C-alpha positions in Angstrom: -12.5 -17.9 0.4 -9.1 -19.2 1.3 -8.1 -18.0 4.8 -4.4 -17.7 3.9 -5.4 -15.4 0.9 -7.6 -13.3 3.2 -4.9 -12.9 5.8 -2.2 -12.2 3.2 -4.3 -9.6 1.4 -5.2 -7.8 4.7 -1.7 -7.7 6.0 0.1 -6.8 2.8 -2.3 -4.0 1.8 -2.5 -2.5 5.3 1.2 -2.8 5.6 1.9 -1.0 2.4 -0.6 1.8 3.1 0.6 2.0 6.7 -2.4 3.8 8.2 -0.6 4.5 11.5 2.9 5.1 10.2 1.9 7.8 7.7 0.0 9.9 10.3 3.0 12.0 11.4 3.8 13.0 7.9 0.2 14.1 7.4 0.1 15.9 10.7 3.4 17.8 9.9 1.8 19.3 6.8 -1.8 19.9 7.8 -2.2 22.1 10.8 -6.0 22.9 10.7 -9.1 21.0 9.7 -7.2 17.7 9.7 -10.3 15.4 9.6 -11.9 17.2 6.7 -8.7 17.5 4.7 -7.8 13.9 5.5 -11.2 12.8 4.3 -10.9 14.6 1.0 -7.3 13.4 0.3 -8.0 9.8 1.3 -11.0 9.7 -1.0 -8.7 11.0 -3.7 -6.3 8.2 -2.9 -9.1 5.6 -3.2 -9.9 7.0 -6.7 -6.2 6.8 -7.7 -5.9 3.2 -6.6 -9.1 2.3 -8.3 -8.0 4.1 -11.5 -4.7 2.2 -11.7 -6.5 -1.1 -11.0 -8.8 -0.6 -13.9 -5.9 0.6 -16.1 -3.9 -2.5 -15.2 -6.9 -4.8 -15.9 -7.3 -3.2 -19.4 -3.6 -3.7 -20.1 -3.7 -7.3 -18.8 -6.5 -8.1 -21.1 -4.5 -6.8 -24.1 -1.4 -8.9 -23.2 -1.7 -12.4 -21.7 1.7 -12.4 -20.2 1.5 -8.9 -18.7 0.4 -10.0 -15.2 3.5 -12.1 -14.8 5.7 -9.2 -16.0 3.8 -6.9 -13.7 4.4 -9.3 -10.7 8.2 -9.2 -11.6 8.1 -5.4 -11.8 6.2 -5.2 -8.5 8.8 -7.4 -6.8 11.7 -5.3 -8.1 9.8 -2.1 -7.1 9.1 -3.3 -3.5 12.7 -4.5 -3.2 14.0 -1.0 -4.2 11.6 0.8 -1.9 12.8 -1.5 1.0 16.4 -0.7 0.2 15.7 3.0 0.1 13.9 2.8 3.4 16.7 1.0 5.2 19.7 2.7 3.9 19.0 6.1 2.5 18.0 9.4 4.1 14.4 10.0 4.9 12.8 13.0 3.2 10.6 15.3 5.2 7.0 15.7 4.0 6.6 19.1 2.4 3.3 18.9 0.5 0.0 17.2 0.2 0.9 15.4 -3.1 3.6 13.7 -1.0 0.9 12.5 1.4 -1.1 11.2 -1.6 1.9 9.2 -2.6 2.1 7.6 0.8 -1.5 6.4 0.9 -1.8 5.5 -2.8 1.7 5.3 -4.1 3.4 2.5 -6.1 3.7 0.1 -3.2 0.0 0.2 -2.4 -1.1 0.1 -6.0 1.3 -2.8 -7.0 0.3 -4.8 -3.9 -3.4 -4.3 -4.6 -3.0 -5.3 -8.2 -0.9 -8.3 -7.2 -3.4 -9.5 -4.7 -6.2 -9.1 -7.3 -4.2 -11.2 -9.7 -4.0 -13.9 -7.0 -7.8 -13.8 -6.3 -9.4 -17.0 -7.6 -13.0 -15.9 -7.6 -15.3 -12.9 -7.4 -15.6 -13.1 -3.5 -11.8 -12.8 -3.2 -11.7 -9.8 -5.5 -14.4 -8.1 -3.6 -12.5 -8.9 -0.4 -9.4 -7.2 -1.7 -11.4 -4.1 -2.6 -12.9 -4.2 0.8 -9.4 -4.3 2.4 -8.4 -1.2 0.5 -11.5 0.7 1.6 -11.0 -0.5 5.2 -7.3 0.6 5.1 -8.4 4.1 3.9 -11.0 4.3 6.6 -8.5 3.2 9.3 -6.1 5.8 7.9 -8.7 8.5 8.5 -9.4 7.2 12.0 -5.7 7.2 12.8 -5.4 10.8 11.6 -8.6 11.8 13.6 -7.3 10.2 16.8 -3.7 11.3 16.5 -3.8 14.0 19.3 -5.3 11.6 21.8 -2.7 8.9 21.2 0.3 10.9 20.0 2.8 9.3 22.4 1.8 5.8 21.3 2.0 6.7 17.6 5.6 8.0 18.1 6.7 4.8 19.9 5.1 2.5 17.3 6.7 4.5 14.4 10.2 4.5 15.9 10.3 0.7 16.0 8.4 0.1 12.8 10.5 2.0 10.3 13.4 -0.5 10.2 11.2 -3.5 10.0 9.1 -2.0 7.2 12.2 -1.7 5.0 13.2 -5.3 5.7 9.6 -6.6 5.1 9.4 -4.6 1.8 12.6 -6.3 0.6 11.1 -9.7 1.6 7.8 -9.0 -0.1 9.7 -7.8 -3.2 11.6 -11.1 -3.3 8.5 -13.1 -2.8 6.6 -11.3 -5.6 9.5 -11.8 -7.9 10.0 -15.5 -7.1 6.3 -16.1 -7.3 6.1 -14.6 -10.8 9.0 -16.9 -11.9 7.1 -20.0 -10.9 4.0 -18.7 -12.8 6.0 -17.9 -15.9 5.3 -20.5 -18.6 5.3 -19.7 -22.3 
């Protein structure tokens, strides 16, 4: 396996899922039985991600050029998410479906599908799936450990929000440009 692929997959997927940064939103909604509820919802998130991966694979088999178009769309989507994160008002978490969208939303799904499209062999594809599962597990651990490390979570999150928007914009541009170089009819 190519080490740069492994590092890129790990960083992008974990960055998009943001196991530490999404904890306060979850904590603000769920007051009791956090570990149990987090486990259920994170497993649901894993199923959502898996469903969209299989759906995308079926569509890609039907249309040869679809993966390149998807990469372009993923780039535009991540760019827009980054702009929204940097310049627009942050919404407060109000419901558990919002939490599901944080852990298995468009950014996570498109990044996972993008990295699977870049996987050159079976081992790299298995690795990408493993990264998704490990990010889900780390998300659960972050929620379970929140009370012990609450002061550190708050400091990390305060500094990370602005950088996340900038990096989403950069990832979006990278995905889009990468798709342009792959586009050949």
